C-alpha positions in Angstrom: 0.0 0.0 0.1 2.8 2.3 0.9 4.6 1.5 -2.3 1.5 2.4 -4.4 1.3 5.8 -2.8 5.0 6.3 -3.5 4.4 5.5 -7.2 1.4 7.9 -7.4 3.4 10.7 -5.9 6.2 10.1 -8.3 3.8 10.2 -11.2 2.2 13.4 -9.8 5.6 15.1 -9.5 6.5 14.0 -13.1 3.2 15.3 -14.2 3.8 18.7 -12.6 7.4 18.8 -14.1 6.0 18.0 -17.5 3.3 20.7 -17.1 5.9 23.3 -16.1 8.1 22.4 -19.0 5.3 22.6 -21.4 4.1 25.9 -20.1 7.6 27.3 -20.3 8.0 26.3 -23.9 4.5 27.6 -24.8 5.3 31.0 -23.2 8.6 31.2 -24.8 7.3 30.5 -28.3 4.3 32.8 -27.8 6.6 35.6 -26.6 8.7 35.2 -29.8 5.7 35.3 -32.0 4.5 38.4 -30.2 7.9 40.0 -30.5 7.9 39.4 -34.3 4.4 41.1 -34.6 5.7 44.1 -32.7 8.8 44.4 -34.8 6.7 44.2 -37.9 4.4 47.0 -36.7 7.4 49.0 -35.5 8.9 48.7 -39.0 5.7 49.9 -40.7 5.5 52.8 -38.3 9.1 53.7 -38.9 8.6 53.8 -42.7 5.5 56.0 -42.2 7.5 58.3 -39.9 10.1 58.6 -42.5 7.7 59.4 -45.1 6.0 62.1 -42.9 9.3 63.5 -42.1 10.4 63.8 -45.6 7.0 65.5 -46.5 7.5 67.9 -43.6 11.0 68.8 -44.8 9.8 69.4 -48.4 7.1 71.7 -47.1 9.7 73.5 -45.0 12.0 73.9 -48.0 9.1 75.3 -50.1 8.1 77.8 -47.4 11.8 78.9 -47.1 12.0 79.3 -50.8 8.8 81.5 -50.8 10.1 83.6 -48.0 13.6 84.1 -49.5 14.7 87.7 -49.4 15.3 87.9 -53.1 11.7 86.9 -53.8 10.5 89.4 -51.1 12.4 92.1 -52.8 11.0 91.2 -56.2 7.4 91.2 -54.9 8.0 94.5 -53.0 9.2 96.1 -56.2 6.3 94.7 -58.2 3.8 96.0 -55.7 5.6 99.3 -55.2 6.1 98.8 -51.5 8.2 101.3 -49.5 10.7 100.7 -46.7 8.9 101.4 -43.3 9.9 104.1 -41.0 11.6 102.9 -37.7 8.5 103.8 -35.8 6.3 101.6 -38.0 8.3 98.5 -37.3 6.6 96.2 -34.7 8.5 93.3 -33.2 6.3 90.2 -32.3 7.8 87.6 -29.9 6.5 84.2 -29.4 
């Protein structure tokens, strides 16, 4: 009778060891799959960020080209603008 209990306890310990090993393997593989999904999403977001950054830089360059002093001088001459007096200049600070 005592021997039978001992065999059952050995089987139970073996069962728990196998269960822990299987759960560890399951968690490890799930974690790797999840990591691959995150890396894929991160890669997509990085390419989207690079595209938006490029678009923003292009817009900044276009704005700078419009605001170039030579173009402003040309427009001022076409519209017959005059140089303002010192009292007419207003400084705006952000």
